[in-house]
C-alpha positions as CSV (number, residue, x, y, z in Angstrom):
1,M,-26.2,-44.3,16.2
2,D,-23.1,-42.6,18.0
3,E,-20.6,-42.9,15.9
4,R,-22.8,-41.7,12.8
5,R,-23.3,-38.4,14.9
6,A,-19.3,-38.6,15.5
7,V,-18.9,-38.6,11.6
8,V,-21.3,-36.0,10.9
9,A,-20.0,-33.6,14.0
10,L,-16.0,-34.3,13.0
11,F,-17.2,-33.2,8.9
12,G,-19.0,-30.5,10.0
13,L,-16.3,-29.3,12.5
14,V,-13.8,-29.5,9.2
15,V,-16.4,-27.8,6.9
16,A,-16.5,-24.6,9.7
17,L,-12.7,-24.6,9.7
18,V,-12.4,-24.3,6.0
19,T,-15.1,-21.7,5.9
20,G,-13.9,-19.7,8.8
21,Y,-10.4,-20.0,6.9
22,I,-11.6,-18.5,3.8
23,A,-13.7,-16.1,5.5
24,Y,-10.6,-14.7,7.6
25,R,-8.5,-14.6,4.4
26,F,-11.1,-12.1,3.1
27,I,-12.5,-10.5,6.0
28,A,-12.2,-6.9,4.7
29,A,-13.8,-7.7,2.0
30,L,-16.6,-9.1,4.0
31,T,-16.8,-6.3,6.8
32,V,-17.1,-3.9,3.8
33,A,-19.7,-6.2,2.3
34,I,-21.7,-6.2,5.9
35,F,-21.2,-2.6,6.3
36,L,-22.6,-1.7,2.9
37,Y,-25.4,-4.1,3.6
38,Y,-26.6,-2.5,6.9
39,S,-26.0,1.3,5.7
40,T,-28.2,1.0,2.4
41,R,-30.7,-1.5,3.9
42,R,-33.1,1.4,4.2
43,F,-33.3,2.4,1.3
44,Y,-33.3,-1.1,-0.1
45,K,-36.6,-2.0,1.8
46,A,-38.0,1.6,0.7
47,L,-38.0,0.7,-2.7
48,G,-40.2,-2.0,-2.1
49,R,-43.1,0.2,-1.9
50,L,-42.7,0.6,-5.9
51,K,-43.7,-2.9,-5.9
52,L,-40.0,-3.5,-7.6
53,P,-38.5,-7.1,-7.6
54,A,-35.6,-7.9,-5.1
55,R,-33.0,-8.3,-7.7
56,V,-34.0,-5.4,-9.1
57,R,-34.2,-3.0,-6.0
58,A,-30.4,-4.8,-5.2
59,V,-28.7,-3.6,-8.4
60,T,-30.7,0.0,-8.3
61,V,-29.1,0.4,-4.9
62,L,-25.5,-0.9,-5.7
63,S,-25.6,1.2,-8.7
64,L,-26.6,4.4,-7.1
65,L,-24.0,3.8,-4.4
66,A,-21.2,2.6,-6.9
67,I,-22.1,5.2,-9.9
68,P,-21.4,8.0,-8.4
69,L,-18.7,7.2,-6.2
70,L,-17.0,5.9,-9.7
71,L,-17.7,9.1,-10.8
72,L,-16.6,11.6,-8.3
73,L,-13.3,9.4,-8.3
74,S,-12.9,10.2,-12.0
75,Y,-13.5,13.5,-12.0
76,T,-11.4,13.7,-9.0
77,L,-8.2,12.3,-11.0
78,V,-8.8,13.9,-14.2
79,L,-8.7,17.3,-12.0
80,V,-5.8,15.9,-10.0
81,V,-3.9,15.5,-13.5
82,T,-4.8,18.5,-15.0
83,E,-4.1,20.7,-11.9
84,T,-0.7,18.9,-11.6
85,Q,0.2,19.4,-15.3
86,T,-0.5,23.0,-15.1
87,F,1.4,23.5,-11.8
88,L,4.5,21.7,-13.3
89,E,4.5,23.7,-16.4
90,T,4.2,27.2,-14.3
91,Y,6.7,26.2,-11.6
92,P,10.4,25.0,-12.2
93,V,9.6,21.6,-10.0
94,L,9.9,19.0,-12.3
95,E,13.8,19.5,-13.2
96,T,14.3,19.3,-9.3
97,A,12.5,16.4,-8.8
98,A,14.4,14.4,-11.9
99,T,17.7,15.1,-10.1
100,N,16.3,13.3,-7.1
101,V,14.1,10.7,-8.5
102,P,15.9,8.1,-10.5
103,W,13.2,6.7,-12.7
104,L,12.3,10.4,-13.8
105,Q,15.4,11.4,-15.2
106,G,14.9,12.1,-18.7
107,V,12.0,13.7,-18.3
108,D,12.4,17.2,-19.1
109,E,9.0,18.2,-20.1
110,L,5.4,16.8,-19.8
111,P,4.0,15.5,-22.7
112,E,0.5,17.1,-24.1
113,L,-2.6,15.5,-22.1
114,S,-3.9,13.6,-25.6
115,F,-3.5,10.7,-27.6
116,E,-1.1,12.3,-30.3
117,G,1.1,13.6,-27.2
118,I,1.6,10.7,-25.2
119,V,2.8,8.8,-28.6
120,E,5.0,11.3,-29.2
121,A,6.5,10.9,-25.9
122,Y,6.8,7.5,-26.0
123,R,8.4,7.6,-29.5
124,A,10.9,10.2,-28.1
125,G,11.8,7.9,-25.1
126,R,10.6,10.1,-22.5
127,F,9.0,7.0,-20.5
128,D,12.1,4.8,-21.1
129,A,12.9,5.3,-17.1
130,I,9.5,4.9,-16.0
131,L,8.6,1.9,-17.8
132,D,11.9,0.5,-16.6
133,F,10.9,1.4,-13.4
134,L,7.2,-0.2,-14.2
135,V,8.5,-3.6,-15.3
136,E,11.1,-3.9,-12.0
137,N,7.9,-3.6,-9.6
138,A,5.5,-5.4,-12.1
139,A,4.6,-8.4,-9.5
140,V,4.1,-6.1,-6.8
141,L,1.8,-3.9,-8.9
142,T,0.4,-6.8,-10.8
143,S,-0.9,-8.5,-7.3
144,A,-2.2,-5.0,-5.7
145,I,-4.4,-4.6,-9.1
146,T,-5.5,-8.4,-8.9
147,G,-6.0,-8.4,-5.3
148,F,-8.0,-4.9,-5.2
149,F,-10.4,-5.9,-8.0
150,L,-11.0,-9.3,-6.7
151,N,-12.0,-7.7,-3.2
152,L,-14.0,-5.1,-5.0
153,F,-16.2,-8.1,-6.7
154,I,-16.1,-10.2,-3.5
155,V,-17.9,-6.8,-1.8
156,V,-20.5,-6.4,-4.6
157,V,-21.6,-10.3,-4.9
158,V,-22.1,-10.3,-0.6
159,T,-23.7,-7.1,-0.5
160,Y,-26.1,-8.1,-3.5
161,Y,-26.9,-11.4,-1.9
162,L,-27.2,-10.2,1.6
163,L,-29.5,-7.6,0.2
164,I,-32.4,-10.0,-1.6
165,D,-31.2,-13.4,0.8
166,G,-30.3,-11.6,4.3
167,W,-33.6,-12.9,5.9
168,R,-33.0,-16.5,4.5
169,F,-29.7,-16.5,6.9
170,H,-31.8,-14.6,9.5
171,D,-34.2,-17.3,9.6
172,W,-31.7,-20.0,9.8
173,L,-30.2,-18.7,12.8
174,L,-33.4,-18.4,14.6
175,R,-33.4,-22.7,14.1
176,F,-31.4,-22.6,17.2
177,D,-33.7,-20.8,19.3
178,D,-34.0,-21.6,23.1
179,D,-36.4,-19.6,25.0
180,A,-36.4,-16.8,22.7
181,V,-32.9,-15.8,23.7
182,V,-31.2,-15.9,19.9
183,R,-34.5,-14.0,18.6
184,E,-34.0,-11.4,20.6
185,Y,-30.5,-10.9,20.3
186,L,-30.6,-11.3,16.8
187,E,-33.4,-8.7,16.4
188,A,-31.6,-6.1,18.7
189,A,-28.2,-6.4,17.3
190,D,-29.7,-6.4,13.8
191,D,-31.7,-2.9,14.4
192,E,-28.7,-2.3,16.2
193,L,-26.3,-2.4,13.2
194,E,-28.7,-1.0,11.0
195,A,-28.8,2.1,13.4
196,I,-25.0,2.8,13.6
197,L,-24.4,2.1,9.7
198,F,-27.1,3.8,8.3
199,G,-26.4,7.0,10.2
200,N,-22.7,6.6,9.2
201,L,-24.2,7.3,5.7
202,L,-26.5,10.0,6.5
203,N,-23.3,11.7,8.7
204,V,-21.2,11.4,5.2
205,I,-24.2,13.1,3.1
206,A,-24.5,15.7,5.9
207,I,-20.6,16.6,6.3
208,A,-20.9,16.9,2.2
209,L,-23.3,19.4,2.4
210,I,-21.9,21.7,5.1
211,G,-19.1,21.3,3.5
212,V,-20.1,22.3,-0.3
213,G,-22.0,25.5,1.5
214,A,-18.7,26.3,3.7
215,F,-16.2,26.1,0.8
216,K,-18.6,28.2,-1.4
217,G,-19.3,30.7,1.1
218,Y,-15.7,31.3,1.9
219,N,-15.0,31.7,-1.7
220,A,-17.5,34.3,-2.6
221,L,-16.0,36.4,0.1
222,V,-11.9,36.4,-0.6
223,P,-9.8,37.1,-3.7
224,A,-9.6,34.7,-6.8
225,A,-6.0,33.9,-5.6
226,V,-6.7,32.2,-2.4
227,E,-10.6,30.6,-3.6
228,V,-10.9,27.1,-2.5
229,P,-10.3,25.4,-6.2
230,Y,-13.9,23.2,-7.1
231,P,-15.6,23.9,-3.6
232,A,-18.3,21.5,-4.4
233,L,-15.7,18.5,-5.2
234,A,-14.0,19.5,-2.4
235,G,-16.8,19.2,0.0
236,V,-18.2,16.2,-1.4
237,L,-14.8,14.7,-0.5
238,T,-14.7,16.2,3.0
239,G,-17.9,14.3,3.6
240,V,-16.5,11.2,2.2
241,A,-13.2,11.0,4.2
242,S,-15.0,11.4,7.4
243,L,-15.5,7.8,7.6
244,V,-11.8,8.0,8.2
245,P,-10.9,8.0,11.8
246,V,-8.5,10.4,13.8
247,V,-7.3,12.5,10.6
248,G,-10.9,12.0,9.0
249,M,-11.7,15.6,7.0
250,K,-8.1,16.7,7.5
251,I,-7.0,14.1,4.6
252,V,-8.8,16.5,2.2
253,Y,-8.7,20.4,3.7
254,L,-5.0,20.3,4.5
255,P,-3.8,19.4,1.1
256,I,-6.1,22.2,-0.2
257,T,-4.7,24.6,1.7
258,A,-1.2,23.5,1.3
259,A,-2.3,24.0,-2.5
260,M,-3.6,27.3,-2.0
261,A,-0.4,28.5,-0.3
262,A,2.0,26.9,-2.8
263,P,1.9,29.3,-5.2
264,L,2.1,32.5,-2.5
265,A,4.7,30.8,-1.1
266,I,6.8,30.5,-4.3
267,S,6.1,34.2,-5.6
268,G,6.9,35.7,-2.1
269,D,3.1,37.0,-2.1
270,Y,2.5,36.9,1.9
271,S,0.0,39.5,1.9
272,L,-3.3,36.7,1.7
273,L,-1.6,34.2,4.2
274,G,-4.7,35.6,6.8
275,Y,-7.3,34.1,4.3
276,L,-5.5,31.0,4.3
277,V,-6.0,30.9,7.9
278,A,-9.7,32.0,7.9
279,F,-10.3,28.6,5.2
280,L,-8.7,27.0,8.1
281,F,-10.7,28.3,10.7
282,V,-13.8,27.7,8.6
283,A,-12.7,24.1,7.6
284,V,-12.0,23.2,11.4
285,V,-14.8,24.8,13.1
286,V,-17.9,25.1,10.6
287,V,-17.0,21.8,8.3
288,D,-15.3,19.6,11.0
289,T,-15.8,20.0,14.5
290,I,-19.4,21.5,15.3
291,P,-21.0,18.5,12.8
292,D,-19.1,15.9,14.8
293,I,-20.7,17.3,17.7
294,V,-23.7,17.8,16.8
295,L,-24.7,15.0,14.4
296,R,-22.4,12.5,16.3
297,P,-25.3,12.0,19.2
298,Y,-28.0,12.3,16.5
299,L,-26.5,9.6,14.7
300,S,-25.7,6.8,17.2
301,G,-27.2,3.7,17.6
302,E,-30.2,2.8,20.2
303,R,-28.3,1.2,22.8
304,T,-24.2,1.9,21.7
305,H,-23.1,5.1,23.5
306,V,-21.8,7.7,20.9
307,G,-18.3,7.9,23.3
308,L,-18.0,4.2,22.8
309,L,-18.7,4.4,19.2
310,M,-16.1,7.1,18.4
311,L,-13.3,5.1,20.2
312,A,-14.2,1.6,18.0
313,Y,-13.6,4.5,14.6
314,I,-10.1,4.9,16.5
315,F,-8.9,2.2,17.7
316,G,-10.0,-0.5,15.0
317,P,-7.7,0.5,12.6
318,V,-4.9,0.8,15.0
319,V,-5.7,-2.9,15.8
320,F,-6.9,-4.4,12.6
321,G,-5.9,-2.6,9.9
322,F,-8.4,-0.6,7.3
323,Y,-11.2,-2.7,7.5
324,G,-11.1,-2.1,11.3
325,L,-12.7,1.2,10.6
326,F,-16.0,-1.0,9.7
327,F,-15.2,-4.0,11.7
328,A,-14.7,-2.6,15.2
329,P,-17.8,-0.6,14.8
330,I,-19.7,-3.7,14.6
331,V,-18.1,-6.1,17.2
332,L,-18.5,-3.0,19.4
333,A,-22.5,-3.3,18.0
334,L,-22.5,-6.7,18.7
335,G,-20.8,-6.8,22.5
336,I,-23.5,-3.9,23.4
337,T,-26.5,-5.5,22.5
338,F,-25.3,-9.1,23.9
339,A,-25.0,-7.3,27.4
340,H,-28.3,-5.7,27.2
341,T,-30.1,-8.4,26.0
342,A,-28.9,-12.2,26.0
343,L,-26.2,-11.8,29.0
344,P,-28.8,-10.9,31.8
345,R,-31.2,-13.8,30.5
346,L,-28.6,-16.2,30.5
347,L,-27.2,-15.6,34.0
348,G,-30.8,-15.7,35.2
349,G,-31.8,-12.0,35.3
350,E,-34.3,-10.0,33.4
351,S,-33.6,-8.2,30.1
352,V,-32.1,-4.8,30.8
353,D,-34.2,-1.6,29.4
354,T,-32.9,-1.1,26.4
355,D,-32.5,2.8,27.2
356,A,-30.1,1.8,30.4
357,G,-26.7,3.8,30.7
358,I,-27.6,6.2,27.9
359,A,-27.4,9.8,28.9
360,P,-30.8,11.5,28.7
361,D,-29.7,14.4,26.0
362,Q,-28.6,11.8,23.8
363,R,-30.4,11.6,20.6
364,R,-30.8,8.5,19.0
365,L,-31.2,8.1,15.1
366,D,-35.1,7.0,15.2
367,D,-35.1,10.9,16.8
368,F,-33.3,12.2,14.1
């Protein structure tokens, strides 16, 4: 009997090691999937009031998340291409770049943004240097594109099945419960992760709305030469960029400022630079600083202190890479919840009050 148990235990250990290795290889995609699951689970549950099947609700949630994002990225890409072409045709930038970048040599003018224009440019040999560059780096480009779509597929599939079957995994874990410690910890951790990650989604939406309003208000008061290009799009991108730690929204409004300043610098007209300073003030104070100070406490978790949460967003990408932006808050929430629920029980003490360690003036997501 003992030998049979040992064989079963050894087999289980091998399976666990292989599974852990596979999960480690795709930890970035799995982390993003967990982030999306907890960010959208409340919406998924809310759709249950319409008596929709679980699969329909999951597809609806993923579609409402993916389709606007794809449209936003596509629209942004089209605008970047068209505006870049207009800028290069207006100012002699292409000639200077062609002398310094080898694979741009021979490209003395941009083709028309039409199928016929691109075909004509290809037949004329304008793309030969660029095609040679792409062929030389085909392996790297193919690997990067394949890896991106593979990880995207994993994110979609895992998020979908977590939405419709996450309760099965939860019930399986509760089979190992002992004195209700596991149940208490899992339920507390589950609620905390939902509060934090759903709060992230609300933060993105709130900052996007603030950004759109601030940029449109700025445009209404300044000359046309220093208006924010596409203020609605800029505001939405600012909200999405708020997920990025440290630099955050700066990766949107600083390039916008540079794009607004470039024509003034090239033309030598510095009389309107004061408006750019005003735009930076609006972006830094109204869009970036004030919402971060006001909204972060409201959108923090039930137990996780807002300061620790901000540190997790800062140090996560530094330690783990890009996916650390999602991984570090998850680890922090699991650790804080363990310290509040399971650890006192394991050490023979009593459970700590869920509000312990939280400042009296710190708001929580349920309050919001």
